[in-house]
TIVO-2410 file (N, C-alpha, C; in nm, 3 decimals):
# residues 165
REC num residu      c1      c2      c3 atome chaine
REC   1      M  -3.604   1.228   0.632     N      A
REC   1      M  -3.523   1.134   0.608    CA      A
REC   1      M  -3.559   1.012   0.705     C      A
REC   2      Y  -3.531   0.895   0.649     N      A
REC   2      Y  -3.586   0.790   0.718    CA      A
REC   2      Y  -3.496   0.755   0.839     C      A
REC   3      Q  -3.549   0.727   0.945     N      A
REC   3      Q  -3.486   0.689   1.072    CA      A
REC   3      Q  -3.471   0.543   1.087     C      A
REC   4      S  -3.556   0.469   1.022     N      A
REC   4      S  -3.575   0.315   1.026    CA      A
REC   4      S  -3.613   0.269   0.899     C      A
REC   5      I  -3.573   0.144   0.880     N      A
REC   5      I  -3.614   0.058   0.760    CA      A
REC   5      I  -3.774   0.050   0.750     C      A
REC   6      Q  -3.841   0.053   0.869     N      A
REC   6      Q  -3.986   0.039   0.861    CA      A
REC   6      Q  -4.038   0.159   0.823     C      A
REC   7      Q  -3.987   0.272   0.837     N      A
REC   7      Q  -4.046   0.390   0.795    CA      A
REC   7      Q  -4.021   0.399   0.638     C      A
REC   8      F  -3.932   0.344   0.587     N      A
REC   8      F  -3.917   0.329   0.447    CA      A
REC   8      F  -4.012   0.225   0.386     C      A
REC   9      A  -4.020   0.117   0.458     N      A
REC   9      A  -4.124   0.011   0.422    CA      A
REC   9      A  -4.270   0.076   0.412     C      A
REC  10      D  -4.308   0.156   0.499     N      A
REC  10      D  -4.436   0.207   0.506    CA      A
REC  10      D  -4.461   0.301   0.396     C      A
REC  11      D  -4.361   0.389   0.361     N      A
REC  11      D  -4.356   0.492   0.262    CA      A
REC  11      D  -4.359   0.400   0.111     C      A
REC  12      W  -4.272   0.303   0.107     N      A
REC  12      W  -4.250   0.232  -0.009    CA      A
REC  12      W  -4.392   0.151  -0.040     C      A
REC  13      A  -4.453   0.108   0.070     N      A
REC  13      A  -4.596   0.030   0.037    CA      A
REC  13      A  -4.685   0.130  -0.039     C      A
REC  14      Q  -4.686   0.250   0.010     N      A
REC  14      Q  -4.789   0.352  -0.067    CA      A
REC  14      Q  -4.732   0.384  -0.212     C      A
REC  15      E  -4.605   0.430  -0.222     N      A
REC  15      E  -4.552   0.467  -0.342    CA      A
REC  15      E  -4.526   0.355  -0.449     C      A
REC  16      S  -4.504   0.241  -0.395     N      A
REC  16      S  -4.495   0.129  -0.512    CA      A
REC  16      S  -4.631   0.088  -0.544     C      A
REC  17      S  -4.720   0.106  -0.464     N      A
REC  17      S  -4.870   0.066  -0.502    CA      A
REC  17      S  -4.914   0.173  -0.614     C      A
REC  18      L  -4.886   0.296  -0.590     N      A
REC  18      L  -4.923   0.401  -0.696    CA      A
REC  18      L  -4.851   0.378  -0.828     C      A
REC  19      T  -4.722   0.344  -0.820     N      A
REC  19      T  -4.651   0.310  -0.932    CA      A
REC  19      T  -4.700   0.183  -1.014     C      A
REC  20      L  -4.724   0.096  -0.933     N      A
REC  20      L  -4.792  -0.023  -0.999    CA      A
REC  20      L  -4.916  -0.003  -1.058     C      A
REC  21      N  -5.013   0.085  -1.000     N      A
REC  21      N  -5.123   0.125  -1.067    CA      A
REC  21      N  -5.105   0.196  -1.205     C      A
REC  22      V  -5.004   0.277  -1.210     N      A
REC  22      V  -4.963   0.335  -1.345    CA      A
REC  22      V  -4.924   0.237  -1.449     C      A
REC  23      L  -4.820   0.158  -1.389     N      A
REC  23      L  -4.772   0.041  -1.488    CA      A
REC  23      L  -4.892  -0.045  -1.538     C      A
REC  24      S  -4.984  -0.077  -1.456     N      A
REC  24      S  -5.094  -0.181  -1.482    CA      A
REC  24      S  -5.176  -0.111  -1.573     C      A
REC  25      A  -5.184   0.017  -1.598     N      A
REC  25      A  -5.268   0.091  -1.697    CA      A
REC  25      A  -5.211   0.101  -1.841     C      A
REC  26      L  -5.077   0.056  -1.853     N      A
REC  26      L  -5.019   0.067  -1.982    CA      A
REC  26      L  -5.076  -0.053  -2.072     C      A
REC  27      T  -5.064  -0.015  -2.208     N      A
REC  27      T  -5.106  -0.135  -2.310    CA      A
REC  27      T  -4.968  -0.164  -2.381     C      A
REC  28      D  -4.960  -0.268  -2.444     N      A
REC  28      D  -4.854  -0.310  -2.529    CA      A
REC  28      D  -4.836  -0.195  -2.644     C      A
REC  29      A  -4.949  -0.136  -2.696     N      A
REC  29      A  -4.936  -0.041  -2.802    CA      A
REC  29      A  -4.879   0.094  -2.749     C      A
REC  30      S  -4.911   0.123  -2.622     N      A
REC  30      S  -4.858   0.247  -2.555    CA      A
REC  30      S  -4.714   0.243  -2.529     C      A
REC  31      L  -4.649   0.139  -2.534     N      A
REC  31      L  -4.507   0.147  -2.498    CA      A
REC  31      L  -4.421   0.216  -2.587     C      A
REC  32      T  -4.465   0.226  -2.702     N      A
REC  32      T  -4.377   0.308  -2.808    CA      A
REC  32      T  -4.405   0.455  -2.809     C      A
REC  33      Q  -4.491   0.510  -2.730     N      A
REC  33      Q  -4.527   0.660  -2.719    CA      A
REC  33      Q  -4.384   0.734  -2.678     C      A
REC  34      A  -4.354   0.835  -2.743     N      A
REC  34      A  -4.251   0.912  -2.717    CA      A
REC  34      A  -4.299   1.071  -2.702     C      A
REC  35      V  -4.208   1.133  -2.636     N      A
REC  35      V  -4.249   1.291  -2.624    CA      A
REC  35      V  -4.263   1.352  -2.747     C      A
REC  36      T  -4.143   1.327  -2.839     N      A
REC  36      T  -4.149   1.369  -2.972    CA      A
REC  36      T  -4.093   1.249  -3.056     C      A
REC  37      E  -4.090   1.263  -3.170     N      A
REC  37      E  -4.043   1.156  -3.282    CA      A
REC  37      E  -3.886   1.137  -3.258     C      A
REC  38      T  -3.821   1.246  -3.213     N      A
REC  38      T  -3.680   1.222  -3.207    CA      A
REC  38      T  -3.615   1.245  -3.069     C      A
REC  39      K  -3.694   1.277  -2.969     N      A
REC  39      K  -3.641   1.308  -2.840    CA      A
REC  39      K  -3.706   1.231  -2.730     C      A
REC  40      G  -3.630   1.192  -2.616     N      A
REC  40      G  -3.692   1.145  -2.513    CA      A
REC  40      G  -3.718   0.995  -2.514     C      A
REC  41      R  -3.707   0.939  -2.393     N      A
REC  41      R  -3.750   0.800  -2.389    CA      A
REC  41      R  -3.890   0.784  -2.414     C      A
REC  42      K  -3.919   0.661  -2.474     N      A
REC  42      K  -4.060   0.606  -2.494    CA      A
REC  42      K  -4.112   0.576  -2.374     C      A
REC  43      L  -4.236   0.559  -2.365     N      A
REC  43      L  -4.317   0.519  -2.234    CA      A
REC  43      L  -4.266   0.380  -2.190     C      A
REC  44      G  -4.248   0.286  -2.272     N      A
REC  44      G  -4.209   0.155  -2.237    CA      A
REC  44      G  -4.074   0.167  -2.170     C      A
REC  45      E  -3.985   0.236  -2.239     N      A
REC  45      E  -3.830   0.254  -2.196    CA      A
REC  45      E  -3.844   0.325  -2.049     C      A
REC  46      L  -3.928   0.425  -2.032     N      A
REC  46      L  -3.940   0.482  -1.889    CA      A
REC  46      L  -4.001   0.385  -1.788     C      A
REC  47      A  -4.094   0.298  -1.833     N      A
REC  47      A  -4.146   0.208  -1.746    CA      A
REC  47      A  -4.058   0.095  -1.699     C      A
REC  48      W  -3.964   0.072  -1.813     N      A
REC  48      W  -3.871  -0.051  -1.772    CA      A
REC  48      W  -3.753   0.018  -1.681     C      A
REC  49      H  -3.709   0.140  -1.732     N      A
REC  49      H  -3.618   0.198  -1.642    CA      A
REC  49      H  -3.666   0.212  -1.500     C      A
REC  50      L  -3.773   0.263  -1.470     N      A
REC  50      L  -3.835   0.261  -1.343    CA      A
REC  50      L  -3.838   0.122  -1.275     C      A
REC  51      T  -3.877   0.031  -1.345     N      A
REC  51      T  -3.867  -0.105  -1.302    CA      A
REC  51      T  -3.734  -0.160  -1.257     C      A
REC  52      T  -3.640  -0.160  -1.343     N      A
REC  52      T  -3.503  -0.205  -1.317    CA      A
REC  52      T  -3.418  -0.107  -1.219     C      A
REC  53      S  -3.465   0.017  -1.207     N      A
REC  53      S  -3.397   0.094  -1.120    CA      A
REC  53      S  -3.408   0.048  -0.963     C      A
REC  54      V  -3.522  -0.022  -0.925     N      A
REC  54      V  -3.535  -0.063  -0.786    CA      A
REC  54      V  -3.420  -0.168  -0.763     C      A
REC  55      T  -3.394  -0.247  -0.851     N      A
REC  55      T  -3.283  -0.354  -0.830    CA      A
REC  55      T  -3.163  -0.283  -0.841     C      A
REC  56      G  -3.135  -0.186  -0.940     N      A
REC  56      G  -3.009  -0.116  -0.980    CA      A
REC  56      G  -2.964  -0.019  -0.871     C      A
REC  57      M  -3.064   0.070  -0.822     N      A
REC  57      M  -3.018   0.162  -0.722    CA      A
REC  57      M  -3.002   0.100  -0.581     C      A
REC  58      L  -3.078  -0.006  -0.555     N      A
REC  58      L  -3.059  -0.068  -0.420    CA      A
REC  58      L  -2.918  -0.158  -0.437     C      A
REC  59      A  -2.894  -0.209  -0.536     N      A
REC  59      A  -2.769  -0.295  -0.558    CA      A
REC  59      A  -2.645  -0.197  -0.531     C      A
REC  60      A  -2.652  -0.065  -0.586     N      A
REC  60      A  -2.556   0.033  -0.556    CA      A
REC  60      A  -2.528   0.046  -0.408     C      A
REC  61      G  -2.628   0.024  -0.317     N      A
REC  61      G  -2.607   0.036  -0.179    CA      A
REC  61      G  -2.571  -0.112  -0.126     C      A
REC  62      G  -2.550  -0.211  -0.216     N      A
REC  62      G  -2.517  -0.342  -0.155    CA      A
REC  62      G  -2.638  -0.441  -0.120     C      A
REC  63      V  -2.748  -0.388  -0.170     N      A
REC  63      V  -2.874  -0.473  -0.142    CA      A
REC  63      V  -2.909  -0.559  -0.264     C      A
REC  64      Q  -2.913  -0.689  -0.239     N      A
REC  64      Q  -2.951  -0.783  -0.354    CA      A
REC  64      Q  -3.107  -0.802  -0.353     C      A
REC  65      V  -3.166  -0.753  -0.448     N      A
REC  65      V  -3.310  -0.755  -0.465    CA      A
REC  65      V  -3.344  -0.854  -0.570     C      A
REC  66      D  -3.449  -0.932  -0.555     N      A
REC  66      D  -3.494  -1.023  -0.652    CA      A
REC  66      D  -3.592  -0.955  -0.755     C      A
REC  67      G  -3.543  -0.940  -0.864     N      A
REC  67      G  -3.624  -0.870  -0.972    CA      A
REC  67      G  -3.531  -0.845  -1.111     C      A
REC  68      P  -3.585  -0.788  -1.204     N      A
REC  68      P  -3.513  -0.766  -1.329    CA      A
REC  68      P  -3.399  -0.685  -1.308     C      A
REC  69      A  -3.287  -0.730  -1.359     N      A
REC  69      A  -3.140  -0.672  -1.335    CA      A
REC  69      A  -3.160  -0.531  -1.408     C      A
REC  70      F  -3.070  -0.426  -1.359     N      A
REC  70      F  -3.062  -0.302  -1.421    CA      A
REC  70      F  -3.054  -0.306  -1.573     C      A
REC  71      N  -2.968  -0.397  -1.613     N      A
REC  71      N  -2.912  -0.405  -1.760    CA      A
REC  71      N  -3.009  -0.505  -1.833     C      A
REC  72      A  -3.106  -0.552  -1.778     N      A
REC  72      A  -3.200  -0.654  -1.840    CA      A
REC  72      A  -3.271  -0.579  -1.974     C      A
REC  73      S  -3.284  -0.663  -2.079     N      A
REC  73      S  -3.344  -0.601  -2.195    CA      A
REC  73      S  -3.507  -0.580  -2.150     C      A
REC  74      M  -3.550  -0.472  -2.214     N      A
REC  74      M  -3.692  -0.430  -2.206    CA      A
REC  74      M  -3.783  -0.535  -2.267     C      A
REC  75      P  -3.887  -0.589  -2.194     N      A
REC  75      P  -3.992  -0.675  -2.258    CA      A
REC  75      P  -4.067  -0.580  -2.350     C      A
REC  76      N  -4.143  -0.642  -2.449     N      A
REC  76      N  -4.230  -0.576  -2.539    CA      A
REC  76      N  -4.375  -0.577  -2.494     C      A
REC  77      R  -4.404  -0.639  -2.380     N      A
REC  77      R  -4.540  -0.649  -2.335    CA      A
REC  77      R  -4.549  -0.574  -2.199     C      A
REC  78      A  -4.654  -0.491  -2.192     N      A
REC  78      A  -4.678  -0.408  -2.076    CA      A
REC  78      A  -4.694  -0.496  -1.948     C      A
REC  79      Q  -4.753  -0.606  -1.957     N      A
REC  79      Q  -4.784  -0.702  -1.852    CA      A
REC  79      Q  -4.672  -0.744  -1.787     C      A
REC  80      E  -4.543  -0.777  -1.874     N      A
REC  80      E  -4.427  -0.814  -1.827    CA      A
REC  80      E  -4.359  -0.721  -1.745     C      A
REC  81      I  -4.369  -0.588  -1.799     N      A
REC  81      I  -4.314  -0.477  -1.705    CA      A
REC  81      I  -4.373  -0.469  -1.570     C      A
REC  82      A  -4.496  -0.464  -1.576     N      A
REC  82      A  -4.566  -0.461  -1.450    CA      A
REC  82      A  -4.534  -0.559  -1.354     C      A
REC  83      D  -4.524  -0.700  -1.408     N      A
REC  83      D  -4.498  -0.818  -1.339    CA      A
REC  83      D  -4.346  -0.804  -1.284     C      A
REC  84      G  -4.262  -0.756  -1.350     N      A
REC  84      G  -4.121  -0.727  -1.315    CA      A
REC  84      G  -4.120  -0.635  -1.198     C      A
REC  85      Y  -4.184  -0.518  -1.214     N      A
REC  85      Y  -4.190  -0.421  -1.114    CA      A
REC  85      Y  -4.249  -0.465  -0.982     C      A
REC  86      R  -4.353  -0.555  -0.989     N      A
REC  86      R  -4.416  -0.603  -0.865    CA      A
REC  86      R  -4.315  -0.704  -0.807     C      A
REC  87      K  -4.242  -0.780  -0.874     N      A
REC  87      K  -4.143  -0.881  -0.819    CA      A
REC  87      K  -4.040  -0.799  -0.748     C      A
REC  88      A  -3.989  -0.693  -0.821     N      A
REC  88      A  -3.864  -0.623  -0.757    CA      A
REC  88      A  -3.919  -0.546  -0.637     C      A
REC  89      S  -4.041  -0.487  -0.635     N      A
REC  89      S  -4.100  -0.391  -0.545    CA      A
REC  89      S  -4.128  -0.474  -0.430     C      A
REC  90      D  -4.196  -0.594  -0.438     N      A
REC  90      D  -4.220  -0.679  -0.326    CA      A
REC  90      D  -4.104  -0.741  -0.257     C      A
REC  91      S  -4.004  -0.757  -0.326     N      A
REC  91      S  -3.882  -0.821  -0.261    CA      A
REC  91      S  -3.773  -0.708  -0.198     C      A
REC  92      A  -3.798  -0.583  -0.256     N      A
REC  92      A  -3.710  -0.478  -0.198    CA      A
REC  92      A  -3.715  -0.458  -0.045     C      A
REC  93      V  -3.829  -0.452   0.025     N      A
REC  93      V  -3.845  -0.431   0.165    CA      A
REC  93      V  -3.780  -0.561   0.235     C      A
REC  94      A  -3.813  -0.684   0.192     N      A
REC  94      A  -3.767  -0.787   0.260    CA      A
REC  94      A  -3.619  -0.803   0.251     C      A
REC  95      A  -3.570  -0.758   0.130     N      A
REC  95      A  -3.412  -0.770   0.119    CA      A
REC  95      A  -3.350  -0.655   0.212     C      A
REC  96      L  -3.410  -0.551   0.215     N      A
REC  96      L  -3.345  -0.445   0.312    CA      A
REC  96      L  -3.362  -0.484   0.446     C      A
REC  97      K  -3.480  -0.546   0.506     N      A
REC  97      K  -3.492  -0.583   0.630    CA      A
REC  97      K  -3.376  -0.707   0.668     C      A
REC  98      A  -3.359  -0.793   0.572     N      A
REC  98      A  -3.275  -0.904   0.581    CA      A
REC  98      A  -3.119  -0.856   0.575     C      A
REC  99      Q  -3.098  -0.751   0.490     N      A
REC  99      Q  -2.948  -0.717   0.465    CA      A
REC  99      Q  -2.902  -0.602   0.538     C      A
REC 100      W  -2.994  -0.510   0.601     N      A
REC 100      W  -2.944  -0.383   0.648    CA      A
REC 100      W  -3.009  -0.386   0.801     C      A
REC 101      T  -2.953  -0.291   0.881     N      A
REC 101      T  -3.012  -0.268   1.013    CA      A
REC 101      T  -3.035  -0.108   0.999     C      A
REC 102      D  -3.136  -0.073   1.101     N      A
REC 102      D  -3.165   0.075   1.103    CA      A
REC 102      D  -3.033   0.149   1.137     C      A
REC 103      A  -2.933   0.102   1.198     N      A
REC 103      A  -2.807   0.177   1.216    CA      A
REC 103      A  -2.732   0.211   1.079     C      A
REC 104      K  -2.739   0.115   0.993     N      A
REC 104      K  -2.683   0.150   0.857    CA      A
REC 104      K  -2.739   0.269   0.796     C      A
REC 105      L  -2.860   0.302   0.829     N      A
REC 105      L  -2.920   0.421   0.751    CA      A
REC 105      L  -2.841   0.557   0.774     C      A
REC 106      S  -2.764   0.566   0.877     N      A
REC 106      S  -2.679   0.692   0.900    CA      A
REC 106      S  -2.546   0.677   0.849     C      A
REC 107      E  -2.495   0.557   0.804     N      A
REC 107      E  -2.366   0.542   0.743    CA      A
REC 107      E  -2.371   0.619   0.606     C      A
REC 108      T  -2.247   0.647   0.560     N      A
REC 108      T  -2.245   0.715   0.424    CA      A
REC 108      T  -2.180   0.610   0.312     C      A
REC 109      L  -2.217   0.647   0.205     N      A
REC 109      L  -2.151   0.587   0.083    CA      A
REC 109      L  -2.135   0.690  -0.013     C      A
REC 110      Q  -2.052   0.642  -0.134     N      A
REC 110      Q  -2.037   0.736  -0.246    CA      A
REC 110      Q  -2.129   0.680  -0.354     C      A
REC 111      L  -2.207   0.768  -0.404     N      A
REC 111      L  -2.303   0.717  -0.512    CA      A
REC 111      L  -2.327   0.831  -0.615     C      A
REC 112      F  -2.317   0.795  -0.743     N      A
REC 112      F  -2.346   0.893  -0.851    CA      A
REC 112      F  -2.246   1.027  -0.836     C      A
REC 113      G  -2.116   1.002  -0.776     N      A
REC 113      G  -2.036   1.110  -0.770    CA      A
REC 113      G  -2.057   1.208  -0.646     C      A
REC 114      R  -2.137   1.152  -0.556     N      A
REC 114      R  -2.142   1.226  -0.440    CA      A
REC 114      R  -2.170   1.157  -0.323     C      A
REC 115      S  -2.140   1.204  -0.204     N      A
REC 115      S  -2.162   1.133  -0.065    CA      A
REC 115      S  -2.287   1.145  -0.016     C      A
REC 116      M  -2.364   1.052   0.013     N      A
REC 116      M  -2.488   1.050   0.089    CA      A
REC 116      M  -2.498   0.928   0.193     C      A
REC 117      T  -2.591   0.937   0.266     N      A
REC 117      T  -2.623   0.835   0.370    CA      A
REC 117      T  -2.706   0.723   0.305     C      A
REC 118      Y  -2.719   0.603   0.355     N      A
REC 118      Y  -2.793   0.497   0.311    CA      A
REC 118      Y  -2.948   0.543   0.325     C      A
REC 119      A  -2.966   0.616   0.423     N      A
REC 119      A  -3.112   0.662   0.431    CA      A
REC 119      A  -3.157   0.762   0.309     C      A
REC 120      G  -3.041   0.838   0.269     N      A
REC 120      G  -3.040   0.919   0.149    CA      A
REC 120      G  -3.063   0.840   0.017     C      A
REC 121      L  -3.006   0.730   0.021     N      A
REC 121      L  -3.023   0.633  -0.094    CA      A
REC 121      L  -3.174   0.597  -0.110     C      A
REC 122      L  -3.226   0.555   0.005     N      A
REC 122      L  -3.372   0.512   0.001    CA      A
REC 122      L  -3.459   0.635  -0.041     C      A
REC 123      E  -3.418   0.741   0.014     N      A
REC 123      E  -3.507   0.870  -0.030    CA      A
REC 123      E  -3.498   0.887  -0.181     C      A
REC 124      L  -3.381   0.866  -0.238     N      A
REC 124      L  -3.354   0.883  -0.385    CA      A
REC 124      L  -3.420   0.768  -0.453     C      A
REC 125      V  -3.438   0.644  -0.415     N      A
REC 125      V  -3.512   0.543  -0.478    CA      A
REC 125      V  -3.666   0.588  -0.487     C      A
REC 126      V  -3.712   0.636  -0.381     N      A
REC 126      V  -3.849   0.678  -0.376    CA      A
REC 126      V  -3.877   0.807  -0.464     C      A
REC 127      R  -3.788   0.895  -0.464     N      A
REC 127      R  -3.816   1.031  -0.552    CA      A
REC 127      R  -3.783   0.980  -0.693     C      A
REC 128      H  -3.711   0.905  -0.724     N      A
REC 128      H  -3.685   0.852  -0.859    CA      A
REC 128      H  -3.820   0.800  -0.913     C      A
REC 129      Q  -3.875   0.714  -0.831     N      A
REC 129      Q  -4.011   0.658  -0.875    CA      A
REC 129      Q  -4.116   0.766  -0.904     C      A
REC 130      I  -4.108   0.856  -0.800     N      A
REC 130      I  -4.212   0.975  -0.828    CA      A
REC 130      I  -4.186   1.049  -0.951     C      A
REC 131      H  -4.053   1.076  -0.985     N      A
REC 131      H  -4.017   1.168  -1.092    CA      A
REC 131      H  -4.072   1.087  -1.224     C      A
REC 132      H  -4.018   0.962  -1.229     N      A
REC 132      H  -4.055   0.905  -1.368    CA      A
REC 132      H  -4.205   0.855  -1.368     C      A
REC 133      R  -4.262   0.833  -1.273     N      A
REC 133      R  -4.408   0.819  -1.271    CA      A
REC 133      R  -4.480   0.926  -1.327     C      A
REC 134      G  -4.432   1.052  -1.288     N      A
REC 134      G  -4.509   1.173  -1.332    CA      A
REC 134      G  -4.474   1.195  -1.498     C      A
REC 135      Q  -4.364   1.166  -1.539     N      A
REC 135      Q  -4.346   1.150  -1.683    CA      A
REC 135      Q  -4.425   1.057  -1.764     C      A
REC 136      M  -4.439   0.942  -1.699     N      A
REC 136      M  -4.527   0.840  -1.761    CA      A
REC 136      M  -4.671   0.882  -1.766     C      A
REC 137      T  -4.711   0.950  -1.675     N      A
REC 137      T  -4.854   0.981  -1.690    CA      A
REC 137      T  -4.886   1.083  -1.802     C      A
REC 138      V  -4.795   1.170  -1.825     N      A
REC 138      V  -4.817   1.275  -1.927    CA      A
REC 138      V  -4.801   1.182  -2.065     C      A
REC 139      L  -4.697   1.095  -2.085     N      A
REC 139      L  -4.694   1.014  -2.204    CA      A
REC 139      L  -4.806   0.915  -2.227     C      A
REC 140      M  -4.873   0.875  -2.123     N      A
REC 140      M  -5.003   0.802  -2.120    CA      A
REC 140      M  -5.107   0.881  -2.185     C      A
REC 141      R  -5.137   1.009  -2.142     N      A
REC 141      R  -5.229   1.082  -2.212    CA      A
REC 141      R  -5.201   1.101  -2.360     C      A
REC 142      Q  -5.068   1.122  -2.396     N      A
REC 142      Q  -5.050   1.142  -2.535    CA      A
REC 142      Q  -5.072   1.013  -2.619     C      A
REC 143      A  -5.064   0.895  -2.545     N      A
REC 143      A  -5.088   0.768  -2.602    CA      A
REC 143      A  -5.230   0.735  -2.608     C      A
REC 144      G  -5.316   0.823  -2.560     N      A
REC 144      G  -5.461   0.797  -2.561    CA      A
REC 144      G  -5.516   0.716  -2.434     C      A
REC 145      L  -5.425   0.699  -2.339     N      A
REC 145      L  -5.472   0.629  -2.226    CA      A
REC 145      L  -5.516   0.727  -2.121     C      A
REC 146      V  -5.585   0.677  -2.032     N      A
REC 146      V  -5.618   0.742  -1.900    CA      A
REC 146      V  -5.551   0.696  -1.790     C      A
REC 147      P  -5.449   0.779  -1.735     N      A
REC 147      P  -5.369   0.747  -1.628    CA      A
REC 147      P  -5.451   0.755  -1.502     C      A
REC 148      P  -5.411   0.654  -1.405     N      A
REC 148      P  -5.502   0.646  -1.293    CA      A
REC 148      P  -5.454   0.781  -1.207     C      A
REC 149      G  -5.532   0.812  -1.121     N      A
REC 149      G  -5.510   0.934  -1.037    CA      A
REC 149      G  -5.407   0.871  -0.950     C      A
REC 150      V  -5.310   0.966  -0.901     N      A
REC 150      V  -5.202   0.924  -0.831    CA      A
REC 150      V  -5.194   0.984  -0.681     C      A
REC 151      Y  -5.195   1.119  -0.660     N      A
REC 151      Y  -5.205   1.167  -0.527    CA      A
REC 151      Y  -5.346   1.220  -0.496     C      A
REC 152      G  -5.432   1.208  -0.611     N      A
REC 152      G  -5.562   1.263  -0.595    CA      A
REC 152      G  -5.631   1.207  -0.741     C      A
REC 153      P  -5.759   1.231  -0.748     N      A
REC 153      P  -5.821   1.209  -0.859    CA      A
REC 153      P  -5.775   1.257  -1.000     C      A
REC 154      N  -5.773   1.181  -1.100     N      A
REC 154      N  -5.757   1.238  -1.234    CA      A
REC 154      N  -5.868   1.316  -1.290     C      A
REC 155      E  -5.859   1.372  -1.416     N      A
REC 155      E  -5.953   1.436  -1.468    CA      A
REC 155      E  -6.091   1.372  -1.467     C      A
REC 156      E  -6.097   1.243  -1.516     N      A
REC 156      E  -6.199   1.157  -1.533    CA      A
REC 156      E  -6.276   1.132  -1.401     C      A
REC 157      E  -6.188   1.087  -1.310     N      A
REC 157      E  -6.222   1.068  -1.173    CA      A
REC 157      E  -6.309   1.174  -1.096     C      A
REC 158      T  -6.227   1.296  -1.120     N      A
REC 158      T  -6.290   1.421  -1.067    CA      A
REC 158      T  -6.438   1.433  -1.131     C      A
REC 159      A  -6.451   1.423  -1.268     N      A
REC 159      A  -6.568   1.452  -1.332    CA      A
REC 159      A  -6.686   1.348  -1.270     C      A
REC 160      A  -6.638   1.227  -1.263     N      A
REC 160      A  -6.726   1.117  -1.220    CA      A
REC 160      A  -6.778   1.165  -1.068     C      A
REC 161      M  -6.691   1.223  -0.990     N      A
REC 161      M  -6.730   1.256  -0.847    CA      A
REC 161      M  -6.834   1.374  -0.850     C      A
REC 162      R  -6.804   1.473  -0.946     N      A
REC 162      R  -6.879   1.582  -0.948    CA      A
REC 162      R  -7.031   1.537  -1.011     C      A
REC 163      A  -7.033   1.434  -1.093     N      A
REC 163      A  -7.146   1.387  -1.143    CA      A
REC 163      A  -7.227   1.306  -1.049     C      A
REC 164      G  -7.160   1.274  -0.941     N      A
REC 164      G  -7.240   1.186  -0.839    CA      A
REC 164      G  -7.226   1.045  -0.852     C      A
REC 165      H  -7.131   0.987  -0.921     N      A
REC 165      H  -7.111   0.842  -0.947    CA      A
REC 165      H  -7.026   0.791  -0.850     C      A
***
């Protein structure tokens, strides 16, 4: 659990960078990839949800972040999604530092029908990113894309390392 906003900022720097790598690997054509023809969010919908959840989830904690609103319409270009994420991600930490104190992290709020601390909300924001990022990398494979390695090298990066490249 985060004890300071700076702890979150340090974690967010890594996690948001990994998420941006995944979003930056999307193509316009890949945005329509779905798990099946009839079920699940499409890759673009997941990417946009992940993007707008930064502003939406932090807004639930009273933080005003500069970025695409939670209910904003999804763009049809992958670059616009990545740009929207970059904007929200870059402004999230600055907004937290300006609008919260470390002491606020131990206070509680009601969110999604349960009680949690503000530090818990920050953990939820990070875990939510990780969750959807994992879903996206599977859909990227289905769409014929090579997702970047996240916590380690992907299959192609591993093969290149073994080949001595």
